[in-house]
C-alpha positions in Angstrom: 22.6 0.8 -9.4 20.7 0.5 -12.4 21.1 -2.9 -12.8 20.2 -3.6 -8.9 16.8 -1.7 -9.0 15.9 -3.3 -11.8 16.3 -6.3 -10.5 14.2 -5.8 -7.4 11.8 -4.1 -9.2 11.3 -7.2 -11.4 11.3 -9.5 -8.5 8.9 -7.8 -6.9 11.6 -7.2 -3.8 8.8 -4.7 -2.1 5.9 -3.5 -2.0 5.0 0.4 -1.5 2.7 1.0 1.6 1.6 4.0 3.4 4.0 4.8 6.8 1.9 4.3 9.8 2.5 6.1 13.2 3.3 3.1 14.8 6.2 1.8 12.8 9.9 2.9 12.4 11.3 3.5 8.6 13.9 1.2 7.5 17.1 2.9 6.3 18.5 1.5 3.8 22.5 1.7 2.3 24.1 1.0 -0.7 27.0 -1.6 -0.9 29.6 -1.7 -3.5 32.5 -3.9 -4.4 34.0 -5.2 -7.4 34.1 -8.6 -8.9 37.8 -9.9 -10.3 38.1 -12.8 -13.1 40.8 -15.5 -11.8 43.4 -14.0 -13.4 43.1 -10.9 -11.7 41.6 -9.0 -13.6 38.6 -6.6 -13.3 35.3 -8.2 -14.7 32.6 -5.5 -13.1 31.3 -3.8 -10.6 28.4 -4.7 -8.4 25.7 -2.9 -6.6 23.6 -3.9 -3.8 21.3 -2.1 -1.7 20.6 -3.5 1.9 18.6 -2.7 4.9 20.1 -1.3 8.2 19.0 -3.9 10.3 20.0 -2.6 13.0 17.4 0.3 12.7 14.4 -2.3 13.1 12.3 -4.5 15.8 10.7 -7.6 15.1 7.3 -7.7 15.8 7.1 -3.8 14.8 9.0 -2.9 11.8 9.1 -6.6 9.6 6.9 -9.9 10.4 9.1 -12.0 8.1 12.7 -12.9 7.7 15.0 -13.7 4.7 16.0 -17.1 4.2 18.8 -17.6 1.2 18.6 -19.2 -1.4 20.9 -22.0 -2.5 23.0 -21.5 -5.5 22.4 -24.4 -7.9 26.2 -25.9 -7.9 25.8 -26.2 -4.9 22.4 -28.3 -5.2 24.5 -30.2 -8.0 27.1 -30.3 -5.4 25.0 -32.0 -3.0 23.2 -34.1 -5.2 26.0 -35.9 -6.8 27.6 -36.7 -3.5 24.0 -38.5 -2.4 24.4 -40.2 -6.0 28.1 -41.0 -5.2 28.3 -42.1 -1.5 25.0 -43.2 -0.7 24.3 -41.5 2.9 
């Protein structure tokens, strides 16, 4: 949890603002998962802080949406396909 919170703060994922009377507070929760190596042994514990999106109303609680970012491996694969197959 400390690693996740440090990463969120480092990336400036959010900013603290005064609570508006017209807006709802969006709750969040921790999601815990276990990551395993290919041989089945435990690699590490992961923690993620996620918003309870079902408590949000577009235009009231938020204006922007999150856009996922592609992993570098995915980009490399797509680029290699382009070179080999000349789409």
